[in-house]
C-alpha positions as CSV (number, residue, x, y, z in Angstrom):
1,M,91.4,116.5,172.0
2,K,94.2,118.4,170.3
3,R,95.5,116.8,167.0
4,F,98.3,117.7,164.7
5,Y,97.3,117.4,161.0
6,V,100.1,116.7,158.4
7,F,99.7,118.1,154.9
8,K,101.8,117.2,151.8
9,D,101.5,119.8,149.0
10,G,98.1,120.9,150.5
11,T,96.6,117.5,150.8
12,Q,96.1,115.9,154.3
13,V,98.2,112.7,154.7
14,G,97.5,112.0,158.3
15,S,97.1,113.2,161.9
16,T,98.9,112.5,165.1
17,A,98.5,113.2,168.8
18,T,101.8,115.0,169.3
19,R,103.9,117.5,167.3
20,E,106.9,115.1,167.6
21,Q,105.0,112.3,166.0
22,A,103.9,114.7,163.2
23,I,107.5,115.7,162.5
24,R,108.5,112.0,162.5
25,M,105.7,111.3,159.9
26,I,107.0,114.1,157.7
27,R,110.6,112.8,157.9
28,Q,109.3,109.3,156.8
29,H,107.6,110.9,153.8
30,Q,110.7,112.9,153.0
31,E,112.8,109.8,153.0
32,L,110.6,108.4,150.2
33,E,111.2,111.4,147.9
34,T,113.2,110.2,144.9
35,H,114.1,113.3,142.9
36,P,115.6,116.4,144.4
37,L,113.7,118.8,142.1
38,L,110.3,117.3,142.9
39,K,110.4,117.7,146.6
40,A,107.1,118.1,148.3
41,E,106.1,120.8,150.7
42,F,105.0,119.7,154.1
43,S,103.0,121.6,156.8
44,I,101.5,120.9,160.2
45,I,98.2,122.4,161.5
46,A,97.3,122.0,165.2
47,G,93.6,122.0,166.1
48,E,90.9,120.5,168.1
49,E,89.2,117.3,166.8
50,E,85.4,117.3,167.4
51,F,83.0,114.7,166.3
52,I,79.5,115.9,165.2
53,P,76.8,113.3,165.5
54,Y,74.0,113.0,163.0
55,P,70.7,114.3,164.2
56,S,68.1,111.7,165.3
57,R,66.1,110.4,162.4
58,Q,63.2,109.2,164.5
59,K,60.0,110.9,163.7
60,T,57.9,112.2,166.6
61,P,54.5,110.7,166.6
62,R,51.7,113.1,165.6
63,K,48.8,113.6,167.8
64,R,45.4,112.3,166.6
65,S,43.9,115.8,166.6
66,E,46.7,117.1,164.2
67,M,46.1,114.3,161.7
68,E,43.9,115.1,158.7
69,R,41.3,112.7,157.4
């Protein structure tokens, strides 16, 4: 699934499904800026979102012949 990640001064502030939504999010953040000399720099990175599951934590049972006494 393609996502658009929004960054403000190098820190991620959110992600959206479309580029237009990302620009809308940036415009909302820009409206909150209070001082003209302290304006933040915004950027967008487009990428694929992929979820990596944790490996299974179940232990495989050992065979009786492998067990030490």
